[in-house]
C-alpha positions in Angstrom: -14.2 11.0 30.2 -17.7 12.3 29.7 -20.8 10.1 30.1 -24.3 9.9 28.7 -27.5 8.0 29.6 -28.7 5.5 27.0 -30.9 2.4 26.8 -27.9 0.4 27.7 -27.4 2.4 30.9 -24.6 4.9 31.5 -22.1 4.9 28.6 -18.9 6.8 28.0 -19.6 9.6 25.4 -17.5 9.3 22.3 -14.7 11.9 22.3 -14.7 14.5 19.5 -12.3 14.2 16.7 -10.2 17.1 18.1 -10.1 15.5 21.6 -9.0 12.2 20.1 -6.3 14.0 18.0 -5.0 15.8 21.1 -4.8 12.7 23.2 -3.1 10.7 20.4 -0.5 13.4 19.8 0.2 13.6 23.5 0.5 9.9 23.9 2.5 9.5 20.7 5.2 11.8 22.2 5.1 10.0 25.5 5.4 6.6 24.0 8.0 7.7 21.4 5.8 6.2 18.7 6.2 6.5 15.0 2.8 6.6 13.3 2.8 5.6 9.6 -0.2 5.9 7.4 -1.0 4.8 3.8 -2.3 7.2 1.3 -5.7 5.4 1.4 -6.3 6.2 5.1 -8.9 8.8 6.0 -7.7 12.4 6.3 -8.1 12.4 10.1 -5.6 9.6 10.4 -3.2 11.1 7.8 -3.2 14.3 9.8 -1.9 12.7 13.0 0.6 10.5 11.2 4.4 11.2 11.2 4.6 10.1 7.6 2.0 9.3 4.8 2.9 7.5 1.6 2.6 4.6 -0.8 4.0 1.1 -0.1 7.5 1.9 -1.2 7.7 5.1 0.7 6.3 3.4 3.9 8.7 0.5 3.5 11.6 2.9 3.4 10.3 4.8 6.4 9.9 1.6 8.3 13.6 1.1 8.1 14.2 4.5 9.8 12.7 3.7 13.2 15.8 4.4 15.3 15.0 6.5 18.3 11.4 5.3 18.4 10.1 2.7 20.9 7.0 1.6 18.9 5.5 1.8 15.4 1.8 2.2 14.8 1.1 1.2 11.2 -2.2 2.4 9.7 -2.4 0.2 6.6 -3.2 -3.3 5.7 -1.4 -6.2 7.5 1.2 -7.0 4.8 2.5 -3.4 5.2 2.8 -3.8 8.9 4.6 -7.1 8.4 7.2 -5.2 6.2 7.7 -2.7 9.0 8.2 -5.5 11.5 10.9 -7.1 9.3 12.7 -3.8 8.5 12.6 -2.5 12.1 13.2 -5.7 14.1 14.1 -3.9 17.4 10.9 -1.8 17.5 7.5 -3.4 18.1 5.0 -2.8 15.3 1.3 -2.5 16.1 -1.7 -2.3 13.7 -4.8 -0.4 14.9 -7.2 -3.1 13.6 -5.7 -6.6 13.4 -8.4 -7.5 10.9 -7.2 -5.1 8.2 -6.2 -7.5 5.5 -5.5 -7.2 1.8 -7.8 -9.3 -0.4 -5.3 -9.0 -3.2 -2.5 -10.4 -1.0 -4.7 -13.4 -0.2 -4.4 -14.7 -3.8 -0.8 -15.8 -3.3 0.6 -18.2 -0.8 4.2 -19.4 -0.3 3.0 -22.9 -1.4 1.6 -21.5 -4.6 4.8 -19.6 -5.4 6.9 -22.7 -4.7 4.7 -24.9 -7.0 5.0 -22.4 -9.8 8.8 -22.3 -9.4 8.8 -26.0 -9.8 6.9 -25.6 -13.1 9.3 -22.9 -14.3 12.6 -23.6 -12.5 14.6 -21.2 -14.6 12.3 -18.2 -14.2 13.0 -15.7 -11.4 10.0 -14.9 -9.2 8.9 -11.3 -8.7 6.1 -10.7 -6.2 4.2 -7.4 -5.8 4.7 -5.9 -2.4 1.0 -6.5 -1.8 1.7 -10.1 -0.6 1.9 -11.8 2.7 5.2 -12.6 4.5 4.6 -16.2 3.6 4.6 -15.4 -0.2 7.5 -13.0 0.2 9.6 -15.8 1.8 9.6 -17.7 -1.5 10.4 -14.9 -3.9 13.6 -13.7 -5.6 12.5 -10.1 -6.0 9.8 -7.8 -4.5 8.5 -4.8 -6.4 6.0 -2.0 -5.9 3.6 -0.6 -8.5 6.1 2.2 -9.0 9.2 0.1 -9.4 7.7 -3.0 -11.1 8.9 -2.1 -14.6 12.3 -1.1 -13.5 12.9 -4.2 -11.4 11.7 -6.6 -14.1 13.9 -4.9 -16.8 16.9 -4.9 -14.5 16.8 -8.7 -13.9 17.9 -9.4 -17.5 15.8 -12.6 -17.8 13.7 -13.5 -20.8 10.9 -14.8 -18.6 9.7 -14.0 -15.0 7.0 -15.3 -12.8 4.9 -12.4 -11.5 2.0 -11.8 -9.2 -0.4 -11.7 -7.5 -1.9 -8.7 -9.4 -2.8 -9.7 -13.0 -3.6 -6.1 -13.9 -0.1 -4.9 -12.7 1.3 -7.9 -14.7 -0.4 -6.6 -17.8 1.1 -3.2 -17.1 4.6 -4.6 -16.9 4.0 -6.8 -19.9 3.3 -3.8 -22.0 6.3 -1.9 -20.9 9.0 -4.6 -21.2 10.1 -7.2 -23.6 10.0 -9.8 -20.9 7.6 -12.8 -20.9 5.4 -12.4 -17.8 3.9 -15.5 -16.4 1.1 -14.9 -13.9 1.5 -16.5 -10.5 -2.3 -16.3 -10.3 -4.3 -15.1 -13.3 -7.3 -14.3 -11.0 -5.3 -11.9 -8.8 -6.7 -8.4 -8.6 -7.6 -5.6 -6.2 -11.4 -5.5 -5.9 -11.3 -1.7 -5.5 -9.3 -1.0 -8.7 -11.2 -3.6 -10.6 -14.4 -1.4 -10.2 -13.1 1.2 -12.7 -14.1 1.0 -16.3 -13.3 3.1 -19.4 -16.8 4.7 -19.6 -16.2 6.4 -16.3 -13.2 8.2 -17.6 -14.8 9.0 -21.0 -17.9 10.5 -19.3 -15.8 12.8 -17.1 -13.6 13.7 -20.1 -16.7 15.0 -21.9 -17.4 17.3 -19.0 -13.8 18.2 -18.3 -12.0 18.0 -21.7 -8.8 19.5 -20.4 -8.5 17.2 -17.4 -5.7 14.8 -17.0 -6.8 11.2 -16.1 -4.4 9.3 -13.8 -4.9 5.6 -13.2 -3.2 3.2 -10.8 -1.6 0.2 -12.5 -3.8 -2.1 -10.5 -6.7 -0.9 -12.7 -7.7 -3.1 -15.7 -5.5 -2.7 -18.7 -8.2 -1.0 -20.8 -8.6 1.6 -18.0 -4.9 2.2 -18.1 -5.1 2.7 -21.8 -7.9 5.3 -21.4 -5.9 7.3 -18.8 -3.3 10.0 -19.7 -0.9 8.8 -17.0 -0.5 5.5 -15.1 1.4 5.3 -11.8 1.5 4.6 -8.1 -0.1 6.8 -5.5 3.3 8.3 -4.8 3.7 9.1 -8.5 0.2 10.6 -8.5 1.1 13.0 -5.7 4.3 14.1 -7.4 2.6 14.5 -10.8 -0.3 16.6 -9.5 2.1 18.8 -7.5 4.3 19.5 -10.5 1.7 19.8 -13.2 0.3 23.1 -14.4 -3.1 21.4 -15.2 -6.1 22.5 -13.1 -8.3 19.4 -13.3 -7.3 15.8 -12.6 -9.4 12.6 -12.8 -8.0 10.1 -10.3 -8.6 6.3 -10.7 -7.6 4.9 -7.4 -9.0 4.7 -3.8 -10.8 7.7 -2.4 -8.3 8.4 0.3 -5.8 9.5 -2.3 -8.4 11.7 -3.9 -9.1 13.4 -0.6 -5.4 13.8 0.2 -4.7 15.5 -3.2 -7.7 17.8 -3.0 -6.6 19.0 0.5 -3.0 19.5 -0.7 -4.0 21.4 -3.8 -7.1 23.6 -3.1 -6.4 25.6 -6.2 -6.9 22.5 -8.4 -9.9 20.3 -9.0 -9.3 16.7 -8.0 -12.1 14.4 -9.1 -12.6 10.7 -8.4 -13.3 8.6 -11.5 -15.5 6.5 -9.2 -16.7 7.6 -5.8 -17.4 4.1 -4.8 -13.7 3.2 -4.9 -13.3 2.6 -1.2 -11.1 0.0 0.4 -13.1 -1.4 3.3 -10.0 -2.9 4.8 -8.0 0.3 4.9 -11.0 2.1 6.4 -11.1 -0.3 9.4 -8.6 1.9 11.2 -9.9 4.8 13.2 -8.5 7.4 15.6 -10.2 5.5 18.5 -8.3 2.3 17.5 -5.0 4.2 17.2 -5.5 5.7 20.6 -6.3 2.3 22.1 -3.0 0.9 20.7 -1.1 3.8 22.2 -2.8 3.4 25.6 -2.8 -0.3 26.0 -0.2 -1.7 23.5 -2.4 -4.8 23.3 -0.6 -8.1 22.3 -3.3 -8.9 19.7 -2.4 -5.8 17.8 1.3 -6.6 17.7 2.5 -7.7 14.2 5.1 -10.4 13.9 6.6 -12.5 11.1 7.8 -16.1 11.6 11.5 -15.9 12.5 12.5 -18.3 9.8 11.2 -16.0 7.1 12.7 -12.8 8.4 16.3 -12.9 7.1 15.2 -13.6 3.5 12.3 -11.1 3.5 14.6 -8.4 4.9 17.1 -9.0 2.1 14.6 -8.7 -0.7 12.9 -5.7 0.9 16.2 -4.0 1.3 17.0 -4.7 -2.4 13.6 -3.3 -3.4 14.3 -0.2 -1.4 17.6 0.4 -3.2 16.3 0.0 -6.7 15.1 3.5 -7.6 18.0 5.4 -9.1 20.6 2.9 -8.0 20.8 0.5 -10.9 19.8 -3.2 -11.3 18.1 -5.0 -8.5 20.0 -7.8 -6.9 18.4 -11.3 -6.7 18.2 -13.0 -3.3 18.0 -16.8 -3.5 14.7 -17.9 -1.9 14.4 -21.0 0.2 12.2 -23.7 -1.3 
């Protein structure tokens, strides 16, 4: 440890990024830790992670923790809760316990239960961006990439869906199913910042560019884009496309990741202010702290009574892509 003299007396000098990286990698091996990071994390965190992906990819990876003795999850809390459910024998830590998802906060288990009473014959589909409390009351869970497939596979004329109203619009437009919002106000504050004019202005400058929007964006932004899809889909599309310029309407962490992965292509943000303050709460220093101390306040747990049901619906969600219809799991009321 190096030290410096300041107005507060002798203080430890912050380690350089490279020093932090080396210490994390060393301790990760010693602790047998699996580090998972969402696409919206900063590049320095993505680079020390064992796996980087979207919600569905991370949920699947969480279930593959055999051989590890701890999981460090650099994402918002609902994601770490999923990991805790899917890897019950391995403790899951979050670098910053205050990294919460404002979108997930729109929906509670009580609100889901009340809506089910209002529409008793309609199955409930909740977006993966929800708390464990809301997941404990649902029949199905979907990601932005699997929402259409799951809703179609149910075979119902009407479903309750939430909390993201923009994603609900996306599903509404691509199915013949009546979609009833669990909360009409539900939205991601980051994706709600995008508007059509941002895309149109960039299109004037880059007429051959392909605009890709996340389905959490407002429906009119989805309409203005050439492609709509999850961050995992964005990564695959850019990698496989022959186009040279892409306009990305999602959080800046994804833009930075794509540009680093494809230096021969121009990856432009539709809006540079699209930054999730919650995702950015995690830092290398906080990851190192978790690996060093394994503090109890950073340990993520889910109420035991909710775990069996949530595990079932998450496992069904993980099976959906390419494996036929999703299977409903009766939720407790």
